[in-house]
C-alpha positions as CSV (number, residue, x, y, z in Angstrom):
1,X,34.3,-8.3,37.6
2,X,32.5,-6.4,34.7
3,X,35.9,-5.4,33.0
4,X,36.9,-9.2,32.5
5,X,33.3,-9.5,30.3
6,X,34.7,-6.5,28.0
7,X,38.3,-8.6,27.9
8,X,36.7,-11.7,27.1
9,X,34.6,-9.7,24.0
10,X,37.7,-8.0,23.1
11,X,40.0,-11.4,23.2
12,X,37.6,-13.5,21.3
13,X,36.8,-10.9,18.9
14,X,33.0,-10.7,19.1
15,X,30.4,-8.3,17.8
16,X,29.4,-5.7,20.5
17,X,25.6,-4.6,19.7
18,X,24.2,-1.5,21.6
19,X,20.9,0.5,21.2
20,X,21.7,4.5,20.7
21,X,24.6,3.6,22.4
22,X,27.3,6.3,22.2
23,X,27.4,7.5,25.4
24,X,27.5,3.9,26.8
25,X,30.8,3.3,24.9
26,X,32.5,6.6,26.4
27,X,31.0,5.5,29.9
28,X,32.6,2.1,29.3
29,X,36.0,3.3,27.8
30,X,36.2,6.3,31.1
31,X,35.5,3.7,33.7
32,X,37.0,0.5,32.8
33,X,40.2,1.8,30.3
34,X,41.6,5.0,30.7
35,X,40.5,8.6,30.4
36,X,38.5,10.2,27.6
37,X,40.9,11.1,25.1
38,X,41.1,14.9,23.5
39,X,40.0,14.2,20.0
40,X,37.7,11.8,18.4
41,X,40.4,10.5,16.0
42,X,41.9,9.3,18.8
43,X,38.7,7.9,21.0
44,X,38.2,5.9,17.6
45,X,41.3,4.3,17.3
46,X,41.3,3.6,21.5
47,X,38.0,1.9,20.9
48,X,38.5,-0.3,17.8
49,X,41.4,-1.8,19.2
50,X,39.5,-2.8,21.6
51,X,36.0,-3.9,20.2
52,X,36.2,-3.7,15.9
53,X,33.2,-4.5,15.4
54,X,30.1,-3.4,16.6
55,X,26.3,-2.6,15.6
56,X,23.7,0.0,17.0
57,X,20.3,-1.1,16.7
58,X,18.9,2.6,16.6
59,X,21.0,3.2,13.7
60,X,19.9,0.0,11.7
61,X,16.4,0.5,12.2
62,X,16.7,4.2,11.2
63,X,19.2,3.9,7.6
64,X,18.8,0.3,6.5
65,X,17.0,0.1,3.1
66,X,15.2,-2.9,4.1
67,X,14.1,-1.9,7.8
68,X,13.6,1.7,7.8
69,X,10.3,1.3,5.6
70,X,9.0,-0.6,8.6
71,X,8.8,2.5,10.2
72,X,9.8,0.6,13.7
73,X,9.7,2.8,16.7
74,X,12.6,4.2,18.1
75,X,12.6,3.0,21.9
76,X,14.5,0.1,22.5
77,X,11.8,-1.5,23.8
78,X,9.4,-0.5,20.6
79,X,11.7,-1.7,18.6
80,X,12.2,-5.3,19.9
81,X,8.7,-5.7,20.2
82,X,7.9,-4.6,16.7
83,X,10.6,-6.5,14.9
84,X,9.2,-9.4,17.1
85,X,5.9,-9.1,15.7
86,X,7.2,-8.7,11.9
87,X,9.6,-11.7,12.1
88,X,6.7,-13.7,13.5
89,X,4.4,-12.5,10.5
90,X,7.5,-13.3,8.1
91,X,7.6,-16.9,9.6
92,X,3.8,-17.3,9.1
93,X,4.4,-16.4,5.1
94,X,7.7,-18.3,4.5
95,X,7.2,-21.7,7.2
96,X,10.6,-20.9,8.3
97,X,11.6,-19.4,11.5
98,X,14.3,-19.4,14.0
99,X,14.4,-20.0,17.8
100,X,16.4,-19.3,20.7
101,X,16.7,-20.1,24.4
102,X,16.9,-17.8,27.4
103,X,19.2,-19.4,30.0
104,X,20.3,-16.6,32.5
105,X,20.4,-16.8,36.2
106,X,18.8,-13.6,37.6
107,X,20.4,-13.8,41.1
108,X,17.0,-13.7,42.7
109,X,16.0,-10.9,40.6
110,X,12.3,-11.4,39.0
111,X,12.4,-13.2,35.9
112,X,11.5,-11.1,32.8
113,X,8.5,-11.8,30.9
114,X,8.5,-11.3,27.4
115,X,5.3,-10.4,25.6
116,X,3.3,-13.0,23.3
117,X,4.8,-12.0,19.6
118,X,7.9,-13.5,20.9
119,X,6.4,-16.6,21.4
120,X,6.8,-18.5,18.1
121,X,10.8,-17.9,18.8
122,X,11.0,-18.9,22.4
123,X,12.5,-21.9,23.8
124,X,11.5,-22.1,27.5
125,X,14.3,-23.3,29.9
126,X,13.2,-26.5,32.2
127,X,15.0,-24.8,35.2
128,X,13.1,-24.6,38.0
129,X,13.8,-20.7,38.6
130,X,10.9,-18.9,40.2
131,X,7.6,-17.9,38.3
132,X,8.3,-19.9,35.0
133,X,9.4,-19.3,32.2
134,X,10.2,-16.3,30.1
135,X,7.0,-15.9,28.2
136,X,4.1,-13.4,29.9
137,X,0.8,-14.8,30.7
138,X,-2.3,-13.2,29.8
139,X,-1.7,-10.7,32.5
140,X,0.9,-8.7,30.0
141,X,4.5,-8.7,30.0
142,X,6.9,-6.8,31.9
143,X,8.2,-3.2,30.9
144,X,11.5,-2.5,33.0
145,X,13.2,-0.4,30.5
146,X,16.5,1.0,32.0
147,X,17.1,-2.0,34.1
148,X,20.2,-2.9,32.7
149,X,19.8,-7.0,32.1
150,X,16.6,-6.4,30.6
151,X,18.1,-3.6,28.2
152,X,20.5,-6.4,27.4
153,X,18.0,-8.8,26.7
154,X,15.9,-6.7,24.6
155,X,19.3,-5.2,22.5
156,X,20.2,-8.7,21.6
157,X,16.6,-9.8,20.9
158,X,16.3,-6.4,18.4
159,X,19.4,-7.0,16.7
160,X,18.7,-11.0,15.9
161,X,15.3,-10.0,14.7
162,X,16.4,-7.3,12.6
163,X,19.2,-9.7,11.2
164,X,16.3,-12.3,10.4
165,X,14.4,-9.6,8.6
166,X,17.5,-8.8,6.4
167,X,18.6,-12.5,5.8
168,X,14.7,-13.3,4.3
169,X,14.8,-10.4,2.4
170,X,17.7,-11.7,0.5
171,X,17.2,-15.6,0.4
172,X,20.1,-16.0,2.9
173,X,20.0,-18.7,5.7
174,X,21.3,-17.6,9.3
175,X,24.0,-20.6,8.2
176,X,24.9,-18.0,5.5
177,X,26.3,-15.5,8.5
178,X,28.5,-15.7,11.0
179,X,29.5,-12.9,13.7
180,X,33.2,-13.9,14.3
181,X,35.3,-11.9,12.7
182,X,37.4,-14.5,10.9
183,X,34.5,-17.1,9.7
184,X,35.2,-20.3,7.8
185,X,35.0,-20.0,3.8
186,X,31.9,-19.2,2.4
187,X,30.3,-17.6,5.4
188,X,29.4,-14.2,5.2
189,X,30.4,-11.8,8.1
190,X,28.0,-9.1,9.5
191,X,30.3,-6.7,8.1
192,X,29.9,-8.2,4.6
193,X,26.0,-8.1,4.8
194,X,25.9,-4.3,6.3
195,X,29.1,-2.6,5.4
196,X,27.2,0.6,5.9
197,X,25.8,-0.5,8.9
198,X,29.3,-1.9,11.0
199,X,30.5,0.9,13.6
200,X,28.1,3.4,12.7
201,X,26.7,4.9,16.0
202,X,23.7,7.1,16.4
203,X,24.4,10.9,17.6
204,X,21.3,12.6,19.2
205,X,20.6,16.4,18.1
206,X,23.7,17.1,16.0
207,X,25.0,16.7,12.5
208,X,26.7,14.5,11.4
209,X,23.7,12.7,13.2
210,X,26.4,9.3,13.2
211,X,29.9,8.5,14.1
212,X,31.3,6.0,12.0
213,X,34.2,4.3,14.5
214,X,36.4,2.5,11.9
215,X,35.3,5.2,8.6
216,X,36.1,8.7,7.4
217,X,36.0,11.5,9.6
218,X,32.4,12.5,10.0
219,X,33.2,16.1,10.7
220,X,33.1,15.9,6.4
221,X,29.6,17.4,5.7
222,X,30.3,17.1,1.8
223,X,27.1,14.5,1.9
224,X,24.5,16.5,3.9
225,X,21.9,19.0,2.1
226,X,20.0,21.5,3.9
227,X,16.0,21.1,2.7
228,X,14.1,23.9,4.1
229,X,10.6,25.6,3.1
230,X,8.9,22.3,2.4
231,X,4.8,22.0,3.6
232,X,4.7,21.5,7.2
233,X,2.3,18.4,6.5
234,X,5.1,16.7,4.8
235,X,6.1,13.6,7.0
236,X,9.5,11.3,6.0
237,X,7.9,9.3,3.3
238,X,6.7,12.7,1.2
239,X,10.6,13.5,1.5
240,X,12.4,10.5,1.0
241,X,10.0,10.0,-2.7
242,X,11.3,13.5,-3.6
243,X,14.6,11.7,-3.9
244,X,13.6,8.3,-5.1
245,X,15.4,6.0,-6.3
246,X,18.4,7.4,-4.2
247,X,18.2,6.0,-0.4
248,X,18.8,8.8,2.0
249,X,18.6,9.3,5.5
250,X,17.1,12.4,7.1
251,X,17.7,14.4,10.5
252,X,14.9,16.5,11.4
253,X,15.5,20.8,12.2
254,X,11.7,21.6,12.9
255,X,8.6,20.9,10.8
256,X,9.6,22.4,7.5
257,X,13.3,22.0,7.4
258,X,15.7,18.9,7.7
259,X,19.3,17.8,6.9
260,X,19.6,15.3,3.7
261,X,22.5,13.0,4.4
262,X,23.7,10.6,1.4
263,X,25.7,7.3,1.9
264,X,28.0,8.0,-0.7
265,X,29.6,10.4,-3.3
266,X,27.7,9.2,-6.2
267,X,24.4,9.9,-4.4
268,X,25.6,13.2,-3.9
269,X,25.6,13.8,-7.2
270,X,22.3,12.2,-8.1
271,X,20.6,14.7,-5.1
272,X,22.2,17.6,-7.3
273,X,20.8,16.2,-10.5
274,X,17.2,15.7,-9.1
275,X,16.5,19.0,-7.6
276,X,17.8,20.5,-11.2
277,X,15.2,18.5,-13.0
278,X,12.5,19.4,-10.5
279,X,10.1,21.8,-12.7
280,X,8.8,23.6,-9.6
281,X,10.4,22.7,-6.4
282,X,8.1,23.4,-3.2
283,X,11.3,24.1,-1.0
284,X,15.1,24.7,-1.3
285,X,17.6,22.8,-1.2
286,X,21.8,23.9,-0.3
287,X,24.7,21.7,-0.1
288,X,26.6,22.4,3.1
289,X,28.9,24.6,1.6
290,X,26.0,27.0,0.0
291,X,24.7,26.6,3.5
292,X,27.5,28.0,5.4
293,X,28.0,30.7,2.9
294,X,24.2,32.0,3.4
295,X,25.1,32.1,7.2
296,X,28.3,34.1,6.9
297,X,26.3,36.1,4.5
298,X,23.2,36.8,6.1
299,X,23.7,36.0,9.5
300,X,21.1,33.2,9.7
301,X,20.5,30.9,12.4
302,X,23.3,28.1,13.0
303,X,21.9,24.9,12.7
304,X,25.6,23.3,13.5
305,X,25.6,20.6,16.3
306,X,24.2,22.2,19.2
307,X,22.1,24.8,17.8
308,X,19.7,22.3,16.0
309,X,16.1,23.0,16.6
């Protein structure tokens, strides 16, 4: 059954990809392996023993320095369609592209239809499966979001186009990259290409806003700053420009406050220095420790996980 599929992924040490997939990971572990453990640390250990390398396409889209500026949609279908269109435009400019073939029996189900932006990449199969190829006609494409096979297809396509965009931006070829854990000499792994993205899984309405399955304990909030009181008209890029050239992630609380999240300890120092250098900031910035001290002193509404508004 399905357990055999996961066992094959584990045995062959394949890259596992999901989209906004934390609950999916919990469901897989509980359904096919064991009861969920009582601690996050134990869960990380149990998961990475079976699936040592994974990607979350939503986290990648929101945080990678070459993808986040594109401002892609957050939904799976929106992201996949957007990245396909972006990759098609890149290919026209660079006169190079990659192609893929969808060749999966649908077991009597209708074949999935992909929108026109996939056309430059799709190799139609010759099999006489009902309805012809996978490319939609002028009548439009299917939207079967949340149907398991369809979402699996879109997740695979989304990560392919994300990787293609990153490779092109870094003047690399697909031959330079391997999804194996131990590739041949001279070939980079996905972990090499995306050291700050692998095994980072997006979390919803909580801080930290992601869990690092193979890294340090995510309960450490030392890289989080509370930025509050800025104008409600400010959008993501107005806030990002304040902290440039430091690259930060944002987790919104409401229209005038958010968490600013840095990648490393050096950027924590840089954010602090930038704030001190601002002549007349239109907002207040607190470290996590300062926020906790203020909360205890004044009884402020908690913005801890589970209370984010």
